[in-house]
C-alpha positions in Angstrom: 10.2 59.8 -14.1 12.4 61.2 -11.4 11.5 62.5 -8.0 13.8 63.8 -5.3 13.1 61.6 -2.3 13.2 63.4 1.1 11.5 61.4 3.9 11.8 63.8 6.8 8.7 62.5 8.7 9.8 58.9 8.7 13.4 59.7 9.4 12.9 62.2 12.3 9.9 60.6 14.1 9.5 57.2 15.8 8.5 54.2 13.8 6.3 51.3 14.9 8.8 48.5 15.8 6.3 45.9 14.6 6.1 45.6 10.8 3.5 42.9 10.4 0.2 44.1 8.9 -2.4 43.5 11.5 -4.8 45.7 13.4 -3.2 46.8 16.7 -2.8 49.6 19.2 0.5 51.4 19.0 2.6 53.3 21.5 5.6 55.6 21.1 4.8 55.5 17.3 4.2 58.2 14.7 3.8 55.8 11.8 3.9 52.1 10.8 5.8 50.9 7.7 3.2 49.4 5.3 3.3 48.4 1.7 0.2 49.2 -0.4 -1.9 46.3 -1.6 -0.9 45.4 -5.1 -3.8 46.0 -7.5 -4.8 43.3 -10.0 -5.1 45.5 -13.1 -4.5 49.2 -12.5 -5.7 51.7 -15.0 -5.2 55.5 -15.1 -8.5 57.3 -15.5 -7.5 60.9 -15.0 -4.6 63.0 -13.6 -4.2 66.7 -12.7 -1.7 68.4 -15.0 -1.3 71.2 -12.5 -0.6 68.9 -9.6 1.8 66.9 -11.7 3.7 70.0 -12.6 3.7 71.1 -8.9 5.7 68.0 -8.0 7.9 68.1 -11.1 6.2 65.6 -13.4 5.3 66.1 -17.0 2.4 64.9 -19.1 4.7 62.4 -20.7 5.5 61.1 -17.2 1.8 60.7 -16.4 1.2 58.7 -19.6 3.9 56.2 -18.8 3.3 52.7 -17.4 5.6 53.5 -14.5 3.3 56.3 -13.4 0.3 54.0 -13.3 2.3 51.3 -11.5 3.6 53.6 -8.8 0.5 55.7 -8.1 -1.7 52.6 -7.9 0.6 51.0 -5.4 1.7 48.2 -7.7 5.4 49.3 -7.7 7.5 51.4 -5.3 9.7 54.3 -6.1 13.3 53.4 -5.6 14.6 54.4 -2.2 11.2 54.7 -0.6 9.4 52.9 2.2 5.7 53.6 2.4 4.0 54.0 5.8 0.6 54.7 7.5 0.4 57.5 10.0 -0.9 57.0 13.5 -3.2 59.4 15.2 -6.2 59.6 17.5 -9.2 61.9 17.5 -12.6 63.0 18.6 -15.4 61.8 16.2 -18.8 63.6 16.3 -17.7 65.1 19.7 -16.7 61.9 21.3 -13.2 60.6 22.1 -12.5 57.7 19.7 -9.0 56.8 20.8 -6.5 55.6 18.3 -7.5 56.0 14.7 -4.7 56.4 12.1 -4.5 56.0 8.4 -7.0 53.2 7.9 -7.1 53.4 4.1 -4.3 55.8 3.3 -0.6 55.0 2.8 2.2 57.6 2.4 4.3 56.6 -0.6 7.0 59.1 0.1 8.0 62.7 0.8 9.7 64.6 -2.0 11.7 67.8 -2.4 10.7 70.1 -5.2 12.7 73.3 -5.4 13.3 73.3 -1.7 9.6 72.7 -0.9 8.5 69.4 0.7 5.5 67.4 -0.5 4.0 64.2 0.8 2.5 61.8 -1.7 -0.2 59.7 -0.2 -2.4 56.9 -1.7 -6.0 56.8 -0.5 -7.6 53.4 -1.0 -4.3 51.5 -1.0 -5.3 48.6 1.3 -5.4 47.7 5.0 -3.0 49.1 7.6 -2.6 48.5 11.4 -5.2 51.3 11.7 -7.9 49.9 9.5 -9.8 48.4 12.5 -12.6 46.3 10.9 -12.3 47.9 7.4 -10.5 46.7 4.3 -8.6 49.8 3.6 -9.9 50.1 0.1 -11.8 52.9 -1.7 -14.4 52.7 -4.4 -14.7 54.6 -7.7 -17.5 56.9 -6.7 -15.8 58.3 -3.6 -12.5 58.5 -5.4 -14.0 60.6 -8.2 -15.5 62.9 -5.6 -12.1 63.3 -3.8 -10.1 63.8 -7.0 -12.4 66.4 -8.5 -13.1 68.3 -5.3 -9.5 68.6 -4.2 -8.7 70.4 -7.5 -11.9 72.4 -7.5 -11.3 73.7 -4.1 -7.7 74.8 -5.0 -9.0 76.8 -7.9 -11.7 78.4 -5.8 -8.9 79.7 -3.6 -9.6 77.5 -0.6 -6.7 76.0 1.3 -6.7 72.3 0.4 -4.8 69.1 -0.2 -4.4 68.4 -3.9 -5.1 65.3 -6.0 -2.6 64.0 -8.5 -4.3 61.0 -10.0 -7.3 58.8 -10.1 -6.9 55.1 -11.0 -9.0 52.0 -11.1 -7.4 49.0 -9.3 -9.2 46.3 -11.3 -10.5 44.9 -8.1 -14.0 44.7 -6.7 -14.8 46.2 -3.3 -17.8 45.3 -1.1 -19.7 48.3 0.3 -23.0 48.9 2.1 -23.6 52.5 0.9 -26.5 53.3 3.3 -25.5 50.9 6.1 -28.8 49.2 5.7 -27.7 45.6 5.0 -27.7 45.9 1.3 -24.0 45.6 0.4 -22.9 45.4 -3.2 -19.6 45.0 -5.0 -18.2 48.2 -6.6 -15.2 49.1 -8.6 -12.1 49.7 -6.5 -10.0 52.9 -7.1 -7.1 54.8 -5.6 -6.3 58.5 -5.5 -2.9 60.0 -5.0 -3.2 63.0 -2.7 -0.5 65.7 -2.4 0.2 68.1 0.4 3.1 69.6 2.3 2.1 67.4 5.2 -0.8 65.2 6.3 -0.2 65.9 10.0 -3.5 66.3 11.9 -4.8 67.6 15.2 -5.2 63.9 16.0 -1.4 63.2 15.7 -0.9 65.4 18.8 -3.9 64.0 20.5 -2.6 60.4 20.3 0.7 61.2 22.1 -1.0 63.4 24.6 -3.6 60.7 25.4 -0.8 58.2 26.0 1.1 60.7 28.2 4.0 60.3 25.8 5.4 63.7 26.4 8.8 63.1 24.8 7.3 62.1 21.4 4.6 64.9 21.7 7.5 67.3 22.0 9.3 65.7 19.0 6.2 66.0 16.9 5.7 69.7 17.9 9.4 70.5 17.2 9.2 68.7 13.9 6.1 70.7 12.9 7.6 74.0 13.8 11.0 73.3 12.1 9.4 72.0 8.9 6.3 74.1 8.5 6.5 77.1 10.8 10.3 77.9 10.8 9.5 81.6 11.5 8.6 80.6 15.1 11.4 81.3 17.5 12.0 81.5 21.3 12.0 79.1 24.2 10.0 76.0 24.2 6.8 77.4 25.9 6.8 80.4 23.7 7.3 78.3 20.6 4.6 75.8 21.4 2.1 78.6 22.2 3.1 80.3 18.9 2.6 77.0 17.1 -1.0 76.8 18.4 -1.6 80.4 17.4 -0.4 79.7 13.9 -2.6 76.6 13.5 -5.6 78.5 14.9 -5.0 81.4 12.5 -4.7 79.0 9.5 -7.8 77.1 10.6 -9.8 80.2 10.9 -8.8 81.4 7.5 -9.8 78.1 6.0 -13.2 78.1 7.6 -13.9 81.6 6.3 -13.2 80.4 2.8 -15.5 77.4 3.3 -18.3 79.7 4.3 -17.6 82.1 1.4 -18.2 79.4 -1.3 -20.9 77.4 0.6 -18.8 74.3 1.2 -19.8 71.9 3.9 -17.1 69.4 4.9 -19.5 66.9 6.6 -16.9 65.2 8.9 -15.1 67.8 10.9 -13.6 65.3 13.4 -10.3 66.3 15.0 -8.5 63.6 13.0 -9.7 65.4 9.8 -8.2 68.7 10.8 -4.9 69.6 9.2 -2.2 71.2 11.2 -1.5 73.5 8.2 -5.1 74.7 7.9 -5.8 72.7 4.7 -9.1 71.1 3.8 -8.4 67.4 4.2 -10.3 64.1 3.7 -13.1 64.7 1.3 -15.8 62.3 2.4 -19.5 63.1 2.4 -19.0 66.8 1.6 -21.3 69.1 -0.3 -22.1 72.6 -1.4 -25.1 74.4 -0.3 -27.7 74.3 -3.0 -30.4 76.4 -1.4 -29.1 78.6 1.4 -29.7 76.5 4.6 -27.3 76.9 7.6 -28.7 73.7 9.1 -27.8 71.5 6.1 -25.2 68.7 6.4 -24.4 66.3 3.6 -23.5 63.5 6.0 -26.2 60.8 6.6 -24.4 59.8 9.8 -24.9 63.4 11.1 -28.6 63.6 10.0 -30.1 63.6 13.5 -27.8 66.0 15.4 -26.4 68.0 12.4 -23.3 68.7 14.4 -21.3 69.4 11.2 -24.0 71.6 9.5 -22.9 74.5 7.4 -23.7 77.2 10.0 -21.9 75.3 12.8 -18.5 74.9 11.0 -16.9 78.0 12.6 -17.8 76.8 16.1 -16.8 73.2 15.4 -13.4 74.4 14.3 -13.1 76.3 17.6 -14.1 73.1 19.5 -11.5 71.2 17.7 -8.9 73.8 18.5 -9.8 73.3 22.2 -8.9 69.7 21.8 -5.6 70.6 20.2 -5.0 73.0 23.0 -5.5 70.2 25.5 -3.1 68.1 23.6 -0.4 70.8 23.6 -0.9 71.8 27.2 1.6 69.4 28.7 4.3 71.2 26.6 3.3 74.6 27.9 1.9 73.9 31.3 0.0 77.2 31.3 -3.6 77.6 30.2 -3.5 81.4 29.7 -1.5 81.5 26.3 -3.9 78.8 24.9 -7.0 80.6 26.2 -5.8 83.9 24.6 -5.5 82.2 21.2 -8.9 80.6 21.5 -10.6 83.9 22.4 -8.7 85.6 19.6 -10.1 83.0 17.2 -13.7 84.0 18.1 -13.1 87.7 17.8 -11.1 87.6 14.6 -13.5 85.2 13.0 -16.4 87.6 13.4 -14.3 90.4 11.8 -13.0 88.1 9.0 -16.5 86.9 8.2 -18.0 90.4 8.0 -15.1 91.4 5.7 -15.6 88.4 3.6 -19.4 89.1 3.3 -18.6 92.7 2.4 -16.5 91.4 -0.5 -19.3 89.1 -1.7 -21.7 92.1 -1.5 -19.2 94.4 -3.3 -19.0 96.8 -0.4 -16.0 98.6 0.9 -17.8 100.0 3.8 -16.5 99.7 7.4 -17.4 96.4 9.2 -19.8 98.0 11.7 -21.7 99.7 8.9 -22.7 96.4 7.2 -23.4 93.9 10.0 -27.1 94.7 10.0 -27.4 94.4 6.3 -25.6 91.1 6.3 -27.8 89.8 9.2 -31.0 90.8 7.3 -29.6 89.1 4.1 -29.1 85.8 6.0 -32.7 85.9 7.3 -34.0 86.7 3.8 -32.2 83.9 2.2 -34.2 81.6 4.5 -37.6 83.0 3.5 -37.8 81.0 0.3 -35.6 78.3 -1.3 -32.8 80.3 -2.8 -29.7 79.0 -4.6 -26.7 80.4 -2.7 -24.2 80.2 -5.6 -26.5 81.7 -8.2 -27.8 84.5 -5.9 -24.4 85.9 -5.1 -23.2 85.6 -8.7 -26.3 87.5 -10.0 -25.9 90.2 -7.3 -23.0 91.6 -9.3 -25.5 92.7 -12.0 -27.2 95.2 -9.8 -26.4 98.8 -10.4 -26.4 101.9 -8.3 -29.2 103.4 -10.5 -31.5 100.4 -10.1 -34.6 100.5 -8.0 -35.5 97.7 -5.6 -38.0 96.1 -8.1 -35.4 95.8 -10.8 -32.8 94.5 -8.3 -35.3 91.8 -7.2 -35.9 90.9 -10.8 -32.2 90.5 -11.6 -31.7 87.9 -8.8 -35.0 86.1 -9.3 -33.4 83.2 -11.2 -31.8 82.2 -7.9 -35.2 81.3 -6.5 -36.6 77.8 -6.7 -40.2 78.0 -7.7 -40.3 81.8 -8.2 -44.1 81.7 -8.7 -44.4 80.5 -5.1 -42.6 83.5 -3.6 -45.2 85.1 -1.4 -46.1 88.8 -1.4 -44.8 89.2 2.1 -41.5 87.5 1.1 -41.1 89.8 -1.9 -41.8 92.9 0.3 -39.1 91.8 2.7 -36.7 91.4 -0.1 -37.6 94.8 -1.6 -36.8 96.4 1.7 -33.4 94.7 1.8 -32.6 95.8 -1.7 -33.5 99.4 -0.8 -30.9 99.2 2.0 -28.4 97.5 -0.3 -28.7 100.0 -3.1 -28.3 102.8 -0.6 -25.0 101.3 0.4 -24.0 100.9 -3.2 -24.6 104.5 -3.9 -22.2 105.5 -1.2 -19.4 103.4 -2.8 -16.6 105.0 -4.7 -16.2 102.1 -7.2 -18.2 102.2 -10.4 -20.7 99.5 -11.2 -18.3 97.8 -13.6 -15.4 97.9 -11.1 -17.6 96.5 -8.3 -18.9 93.7 -10.6 -15.4 92.6 -11.5 -14.4 92.3 -7.8 -17.6 90.5 -6.8 -17.1 88.0 -9.6 -13.7 87.2 -8.2 -15.1 86.0 -4.9 -18.5 84.7 -5.9 -17.9 81.6 -8.0 -20.2 80.9 -10.9 -19.4 77.1 -10.9 -19.0 74.8 -7.9 -18.9 71.0 -7.8 -22.6 70.4 -6.8 -23.3 66.9 -5.6 -25.6 66.1 -8.5 -22.8 67.1 -10.9 -20.4 64.7 -9.2 -23.0 62.0 -9.2 -23.5 62.4 -13.0 -19.8 61.9 -13.5 -19.9 58.9 -11.2 -22.8 57.3 -13.1 -21.0 57.7 -16.4 -17.7 56.5 -15.0 -19.3 53.3 -13.7 -20.1 52.5 -17.3 -16.6 53.3 -18.4 -17.2 56.8 -19.7 -14.9 59.3 -18.1 -15.8 62.3 -20.2 -17.7 64.2 -17.4 -14.7 63.8 -15.1 -12.6 65.6 -17.7 -15.3 68.2 -18.4 -15.8 69.1 -14.7 -12.0 69.1 -14.1 -11.6 71.7 -16.9 -14.7 73.7 -15.9 -13.7 74.0 -12.3 -10.2 75.2 -13.0 -11.9 78.5 -13.8 -14.8 78.7 -11.4 -15.0 82.5 -11.5 -14.9 82.9 -15.3 -18.1 83.2 -17.3 -17.3 80.2 -19.6 -20.4 80.9 -21.7 -20.2 77.5 -23.4 -21.1 75.9 -20.0 -23.4 78.6 -18.6 -26.8 77.1 -19.5 -25.6 73.6 -18.6 -23.8 74.0 -15.2 -24.8 77.5 -14.0 -28.1 76.1 -12.9 -30.1 75.2 -9.9 -30.2 71.6 -8.6 -32.7 69.6 -10.7 -35.7 68.1 -8.9 -34.5 64.6 -9.4 -31.4 65.3 -7.3 -33.3 66.4 -4.2 -33.5 62.9 -2.7 -31.3 60.8 -4.9 -28.5 59.0 -3.0 -25.2 60.7 -3.8 -26.9 63.9 -4.9 -28.5 65.1 -1.6 -26.9 63.4 1.4 -24.0 60.9 1.4 -22.7 58.3 3.8 -19.1 57.8 4.9 -18.9 54.7 2.9 -15.9 54.7 0.7 
C-alpha cells in the first residue's frame, strides 16, 4: 500500500510548540501534533471502493492488515506525523471560543495525480481540543457518517468522503439523550477524505486572537492551494476568497434543499471553506415536508438549524467569516457586496432548482407563484417529500387534475384523512401545473428523464440508518453493505429495492430514538 505523502498544511502553517496531549488553549497555532489512540482490536467493517480508488488504493490494499492498522490509528504511515487542527467558532449563534478537532486527527495529506487529499480519522482519541470529552466515537454515529458521506456524494451534493469504517475493539461510555443514563457502546473510527478540512472557524480563531500575521498566512495558504485562480493585490485577493467561499457555500445549500437534507449542526466550525458538507452528526432527511423540522435534540426548542432556515444560517455564518477576514481587507464594502449577492443569487438559484424538480424550463418569474403555492400545499397534510417529487415525473400533459392527484397520492401519509378542502386546494395547484406543462417544449418522456435526475428515489432516511445500526450492534453488517450499494445509484429505479426502500417512514420510527431526532452524542 503506497501513498504519496504531501503534508502542505503542517509544513506551511504554524504548529503548536507544546506536544504533550493535554487540554489547553493555544495561540499562534494552526494545529497540534497528536498521535491517534492505539485501538485494542481493530476490525474493518466496510470500506468505500470508490473513495479508495480516489486516493489510489485497490481492493487488495483495503483487504490487507496494513490498511486496518493504519486507518484505525494503530500504525502510522511512514513519513507522517498526525495532527489535530485548531479552530474556533459560533455554536447555536453564540461565540464558543476555541474549539478544534476534539475527536478528529489528520493522518496525513497525500498527492494523487496532482490533487491534494487530507486523510482524517474521526474517533481516534483525545486531543488538546477535546475539552471534557474522550475523543472517541461509537459505532452508531460512525455508521451514519460513513454511509451518509458516500450517499451525499452520489446524490451530487458537495461533501467530504468516507474511506473506511472500523471497530476499535474498545468500549465507549455515552449518554445518548443526556439524561443521566450512560451506557457502554462499541467504539469505532471512520477515515474521512477531503481536499481540506479547513473551516470558517480556523479563520475565526486567529481573528479572535488578533493574530493578523497567521490569519494572513492561513488566507494565503487557502488561496494558493484551493483557489489558485485568484490573483491581484492582497485586499483584492482576500475579498475574492470570501466571494469564492460564499459562492461555494450557496451552491451547497441549494443542493441540501433540493434533496431535503438537514445538517442539524450548522455551527461556524462545521462550515467548510470549500463549500463541502462536513461533520455528519445529528443530520436527517425530511420525511414529511416540514420546513420547521430539525433532527437535533439540542436544537429542539429554538429550531435554529431547521430545514427552512438553512439558507439564512449559511448567510449568518458567512457574516462571521466576513468579520474574521475584515482585518486583512480593512474595508467593509467588498464584504457587504458579497453578502448581498449571496441573498440575491440564492433566490434565483433556488427557483431554478425548483423548476428542475418540477420539470419546467419556464423563466424564473413565471414559476415563483407556482412554487410558493406548492410549498403551502405540502404543509396541508403530511406528505413525504422524496416520494412526492419522484412521483411527480409520472404526470403527463394530457392528464387532468384528478388523475394527477391520484398519481402522487402514495406520497400522503394517511390518504384517507386528506380533507375535501385539502384535496380541492391540490386540484387547483395541479390545474396550474399541468397548464405550465402544456407550454413546455419537452415531451412527457424527456421531462420525466430530467426530473428523475434531480429528484432522488432513495435517500438515507434516519430509520434506514437505524436499522443498519441495530443489526451492526449484533455483528451483522449486511444492511451497511446493502445501503451503500443502494445509495450509489439514488436516481435509478432499482426495482429490486423499490417496494422495500422507496417507502414512507414506518409508524414505529416516528418517535424512536435514532429514527426521528438525534443527539450530538458520538
